[in-house]
N, C-alpha and C positions, 0 to 999 in steps of 0.2 A: 597321330601323337605316336609319339618314341618310347620303348622305356629302355634305359642303359645301364647306369650304375647300380648294386646293389642297395637297397633299401628294402628293410626290414617291413612285409605287409602287417596292415592292423588286424586283428582278431576278425574274422569274418562275422559278420551281425548277420542275424536272424531273419530269415527269408530271404537273404541274397544268395545269388547264384557268385562262385568265382571258377576260373578256369587259366590254368597256369600250364603252359606248352613247354613240355621238356624235351622237344627236340624237331626240327624240322624247318625250325624258323631261323634262315641264315646258311642251311644246309639244305644239299639235295641229298636227302637220308635222315636216319635214326628217329622216324616221325613218332611224336607221341603228346597226348594232350589229356590234363586230368582237368576233370569237372566235378567241383565240391558243392556237395547241397547238404543241409540238415546234420552234419557230422561224418557225412558217407561218400564217398570218391567212385566215379568213375572212369576209365581208362580208354582212349580212343586210340588204339595202334599203339607197335611197341616194334619198334624196328631198328634198324642199325644202318651205321655210315661204313661206307668203305674206306680203308687208310688210303692215302694220299702221299708221296715221295717223302714227305716231312715228317713222316711219322715210321719212321723205319723199326722192323719187327714187329709191329701191331697188326691185330689181323683183322680185329674189328672195332668199332665205336659204338657205344650203347647211349642210351637215351639217360637223362640225368636220373638214375634209378633213386639215388642217394636220397633224394628230396623225398621220399614217400616210404622210404626204408623204414620208417618206424611208425607206421601207419597203414601196413599191409592188411591188417584186419577188418581197417574201416573202408577196405574197397569191395565195392557190389558188384565190379562185374569189367570186364576187359574187351571192349566190342575191335571188332578187326574187321576193316572196311573192303580188304585185298589179299592178296597172299603173294604180291612184291616182298622182299627180302625188305625190303625199306621200310616196312609195316609190321611185318611180321619175326624178322630175325632174331630180335632180342627176347623174342616171348620166356624162351626156357632160362634165362637167365631171368627173370621175373617170378618164373614159376618156380628157383629152385630158391628163392624166400619162401615160399608161399605156391604150395600146389595145386590148392583146391580153389583158386581164382576162377570164377565164372568165364568162357570163353566165349562170346558171344560171335558167331559170325556165319558166311554161307559155307555152304556145303564143301566147295574147291578150296575155299580159305583153310576151312578147319580141316581139312584133308591134308593138307601143308604142312599145317602146322603140327598134326600130330606126328606126323612124320619126322618133324626135328626133336618132339617131343620123346620120341623111340630112342632116336641116338644119343640124347643126352639122358637117357634110362631115368624121367620122371615117373614116381606114379601117382594117381590120384589126381588127376587133369580132370577137368569139368567139363567137356563140349558143349555147347549149348545152338542146336543147330537155326537160322532163320533165314529166311527168303524176304525176296522184295514184297512189300506191300505188307507184310507181318509186322505185329508189334512183340515186344517184349518188356517186363519190368525188372528193372534191376534195384534194390532199394527204392529211392525216393523217384528215380528216374525212370521216366516211361519213353521208351524208345520206338521209332518207330524207321521201317529201314525203306528206302527207295532205291530203283534199281538204278545205275548209273553207267554207262560205255567207258571202258580203258582198254590196256593190251592185255588184258587177261582177264578172262570169263570172271563172274559169279562177284563182280565188284557192287558195294553198297553204298549209297550216302546213308545217315542216318540224322533222323529230328530227334532232339531230345526234349521231352517237356520236363517243367519243372514248376512249381508256382512259383517260383522266380522270371521266368519266362520261357520261351522256344528257343535254342539253337539248335540251326543246321548246319551239319558239319559235308561237306560233299565229299571227304576223299576226293581222289584221284577219280577226274572224269574227263571227258569230250563230248562231241553233239556229231559222231558218227550217224549220217542219214542213213547209209547205207552199210551197217555193219556186217561182219559176215556171219556172226553169230544168231542176225537178228535182232537182238538185244539193243534197245534203245534205252538212251538215257529220258527217264520219267519226266518229262518236262509239265506234265500235266500234275503231277504230284507236286512240283517245284509250286508251281503256281497257284495250287490249293492251300501249300504253307502259306505263301505270301501274303494270301488272302488272311488265313487265319491271324498272321501278324508275325514274321519272324525276329526275335529281338536282337539276334547275333548271329548272322553268317561268317561261317568258317570254310574259306573258300579255296580251293586249288590256285597256284600261283607261278605254277612251274613255264608255261607259256603264253606269260601275259606280255610280256615284248614283245609277242611274235605277231602282225597283223591279221586280219581276215579269218576263219576257219583252218581246222589242222582239215590238212589232206584225208580222207578219205583211204582204210585200210586195204579197200580192193584195188587203190591205185598204183600199188606195189606190183601185181601182179605181170602187167608186161614185162618190166624190168626184169623178175624172176624167169621170165617164158625166154626173155632174149639170152639171160646166160645159159640158162639148159639147153637151149639150143644151138649155141655156139661152142659149147665147152665139148671138146674131145678129149679131157682126161675126167679126173675126178674133180667134182663142185665138193666145197666144205662150206658149211651155212655156218655163221657163228652168232649166236643172239641169246639173249637172257633165257635161263634154265627155265623159267618160268610165264616165255610168253607164250602160251598157246597158240592164239592165231597164228603166229609167225611160224611156227613146227607146223600147224595145218595146212597154211600156204606153201612150206616145201615140201612135204607129204605128196600134196597134189600134184605138184608139179614133178617131181621125182616119178609116180605114178604113171602119170601122163608122158612119160620120155622114156619108161623103162627101165629104172633107174632102181638098185636098192636101198634102203634107208637104214644107217646105222648111228648109234648114240655114242657119242665120246662126251664123257665129264660124269661125274658123281652125280653132281644134280640136276643136269640132264635126263639121267636115267630116271631118279626116284622120282622128278615132275612128271615126267610124260608117262612113268608108268600109273602115276594116282591120277591123271588125267585122262587116260584112255581107260582107267578101269571104272572112272564114274561116268564116262560118256562124254564128255569135253572135247576128247579128240578123237578123231576117227583113222584109223590107222586098217586099210584095205589087208586083207588075208596077204601070208606069202609077201611083204612089203620089209617087213623089220630081219635084220640079221642081226647075228653079234660080230661085233669087233674081233673075234679070235678068227672069223671066218671072211674076212675082208678080203686078204689075197685068194680068193678062190672066185674071185670075178676080178672082169678086166676093168679097168681104170673108168671106162665111159660108163661102166652102168651100178657106179657107186655112188651115192652122195651119204656127206657125214654130217651132222648137224650136232655143233660143239658148242662149249663153253668157253668164253675167254674173249665176250666182244668188246671189253675194256681194258684188256690188255692186263689183267689180271698174271701178275710174273708166274705163280703156279697151275696156272688154268692148261688147259689141253690145247689150245691154239699159240699159248704162248710159247708150251713143250716144242709144239711143232716147227714154231720160227725160229728157234734156237736149235735148232735137231736134237732134241732130248726126248722127246715121245718114244715108248717103247716098242710101239707097233706102227705106226703112221711117221712115213717119211716122203716130205712134200719133193716134188718133181717140176722140172720146170715145164708148163704147160698146164699146170692143176687150176684152178678158179679158188678164190675164197672171196667168199662172200659175208660182209661184216652190217650183219641187218639189225642194229639196232642203234641206239641213239648216242652222242658220244657225251657219256656225265661229268658236267662240269668237275673240273680235278683231275681227270684222268686224260687229259689230252696227249700229254708227253708218254704215257707208256700204253695209249691208242697205237700213236706214229712210229715207237720203237717197234711194236710186234708187224705193223704194214711193213716197214722197212726192212724186218729181219724176213718177212715172206716176200718181199718182192725182190729181194738178193738171191734168194734160192730159185727163183723164175717164176715163182707164181704170178696168177693175173689176180692183183687186189680190185674188188669193186666194193663200193662204201656208197658211204650217203654224199659224201663229196661229189661224186663221178656219177652216180646213176640212183633214180629213186628204188631202194632196196630196203627203204623204213621208215616208217610218218609216225609221228610222235602220240603218243595216248593219254595226251594232255590239253585241255579247250586253249585257244589260242583268244587273241582279246577281241573279236568279235562273237563268241560265241560265253564269253563272261560278260560284256557287256550285255549281252542279250539274259543271261541269267540276271541280271542285277535290275534289269528292268521287269522281268515279269515277278522276282519275289519281293522286290522294294522293302529291304532290310533295313531294320530302322538302325542296327550299328555292323560294321563288317571288319572282320580281323583276317586277311590275307595270310594262308598259310602252305607249306610244303614249298620253298624254294629258298634262293639267297637273297640277300636284302633288296638287292634291285630289282629283282621278281616281284616282292613284297611290294615294294616302293610302285611301281607299275601299274601292280593289279588295284592297290589304294588309289592311283590317279583314274582308273575307270571307276571307281566305286563312287569318286568324286563328282566325276563327270554326268553321272547319271544322275544325281543329287542327292547323294549321300555325303550328310554336312562333314565337314575337315575333322571337327572335333568328335565325330563317330568313327572315324576310320584310323583304326588304332594298329599301327605298322610297328610291330611288337618282336622282341628275340627271346630266344628259350630261356625261361626260368622268368619273365614277366608274369604280373599278377594282375589278372585283370577281374573286375569285380562289376556284375550286372545287379545292377539295382534301380526299382522303377523304370525299367524300361531305356536304361543309359548303363552303360558300356565303359568303363575308364580305369588307367593304370592304378594301383594304389600301392605296389611294390614291386621288389625284384628280388628272387632268391639265386642261388645257386644253382645252376642245372649244365655244367661243365661236362667234357667227356669223361666216360667210363672206357679205358682201354680194357681189351680184351688182346693178351700175349700168350697165345699157347693156352696153358690150361688155368693161367690166373688172371682174375677179373679185379680190376682197380687198383692193382697194386703198382702199375708203374705211371711216374707222375712227370708233369710238363717239366722236368730239372731233369728226370731219367731220359726223356725223350731228347731235351737238348744235350745231354750228352753223347748221345747215339746219332746225333747230327753230327757234332765234330767230330768224334770219331771217324763217320763215314768220309768226311769231307775237308777236316784240317786235318787228321793222324793223333798218335799219341807219341810221347815222348818219356820217357822214364829216368830219371835220375838220382842215383843213389852214393851217398857218400858214409862212413862209421869215422863218429868222432870223440873224441876224449873229452868231453866236457871240465873234468875235473882239471887237466892238462893243457885244456883250451887250444888243442890241436885236431887234424884234422889226423886220420889214421888211414884210411884208404880211401881211393875217388875222388872226384866225384866220376863214376862211371855213367854212361848216359847213351841210351837205347833207344832205337823211334822205328815205327812199323806206320808205313803209310803218310809220311813225310818227306822221308830223301833216301834216296839207294845207297850212297855212302855217307858212312858215318864219320867220319875222316872231317867231317866240316865241322864238327861239334870240337875238334881241336881251339878252337879257335874263343870258344866261350868258354872252355874249361876253365882257363884263370879268372876269367872274372869269378866264376864260380867261389873257385880257391879262394880269391881276396875276401870277396863279400862275406861268405861262411867264417873264416880266420877272424875279419874285422867285428862281426857280433860274438864271435867266443871272446875276444879280447875284450869285449863291451861289457863280458860277464853275462849272455845270453846262456843258459842252459836249458831251454825249453825246447824240447826235441820238436812240439810241433810248430815254433816260432822258427827253428832253425832251418825246417822244411819250405816256412813261407820264403825265407830271406833267398831259399835257391832256386824257389819256383817262380818270385819276382825277378831275379836275375835270370833266368833260362829264357823268360816269357818275354822280357823287354828287349833281349836279343833275336828272339825268333820273329818278333814283330818288325822290329828294325832292319832287321837284315832280309830277311824272305816274305812281309808281308802276311803272315800266316799266323792260325791261331789254333795250333793243335792244344789236346788237351794235355796238359801234364802232370806227372802223377811224381814227386817228389816223397823220398827215403832217408832219414837219417836213422841209422843205427848205433844206438851209444855202446861204448863199452866201458 
């Protein structure tokens, strides 16, 4: 069953549990869920979504935090399943509203969050470290944490017990049977919880359309070794700044082939420093060098580990591709490895970077032509396995676009979960769990909150529409001076354009039409400046549409005398 249009939910009945996803259902990002019981709230994850091409000027997109802004004092805790940006990136923006919300997570996850908190200069944060198999009480919520395998160390699933029932949230996970860090997804704990009775399973959907089992991390080693063995110049590896396992693999290959490693990108430096300090990243002595010292080594003695695998315009890799990096200039014969997944929505940006790198003579190795990345998410075979050992009463797929959620729901139904107990929800859906049955009871607004520079939430969809028009269709201003008493045009109209035409003489054709329309309106007794401006806008807009098939932003200005 699906939730769509806004519908005010009923008051939560005593003894029932309410779940409201505020992000991550319909997008691969900004993951966040709110659980409510007994007047208190438990939050699970608080991540960001990175903007796409149709979000001009936007830096980050936050979950629907406005939905809980009036209930900050009711928050008993925020559980963080792991340290990826799409699960922790929005934490500082929440803490700016209430700094002392208990932050519950593993050692690495909390360390990465605390770096963000320091950057945002937030005081009074309350981290609460937990481990796999540990328990924690937050208000009326009894929490049990379960080890899961993912593309970052220290990931956790969380079981939430309340008198209304048991909810199991998997977080992001897969079932790699030969993990690099030896940390398996605890399927015994999943089975034990299944025997206890899982009333609602909230389960990762990202790879639900992919058949079989996700490829083990170790399987990329042969491809990496081939890159290092055949590359005669520099090797640049781009990956997520939190992908500790991938960085470790590159580090090991660099040491084996006698190369020094340099980090490029502020987030890469920060995160790998944290991982090394906590023992999650093993860095042999005399392996790391500073970026400023890179020219002291031959190209075949260096490996650069960089941010920018998603084509982010300001990332280190994008700046290299555009010949804008202040230190690194790519040369013909360099090898660039994109060792990450292609996040939906980033395809065009990534291909632009690949084309830029190729134009400079670099050999680009990516998932499309070599096994240099494997997913951190469970594929369909693993999801089926989980459904069969957990046997949940109700299922709500999370973390994915709508097609992923639907595919995951179909898997649940195939294992025997009744269709009416399989909830395909959208952000803002209100799901109530009562007497072992979960159902959608309403929908609230959990829309995008845009971060633009230092401003949060001030950018509306209308403003983004204006930006898109400016970027794609151009801008035209038309200015006229009128004497409304004499009912005549004193000066103009003057027409100027940006991003529309090179030669403004094309407007000579429309200028008489605007004059005629203005004079007709003045003779008809129109003396309201705003109405006269609309006359100019309509006349110019019609001409532009009919003549050029364009829809630029038109700004009319009438100056009275």
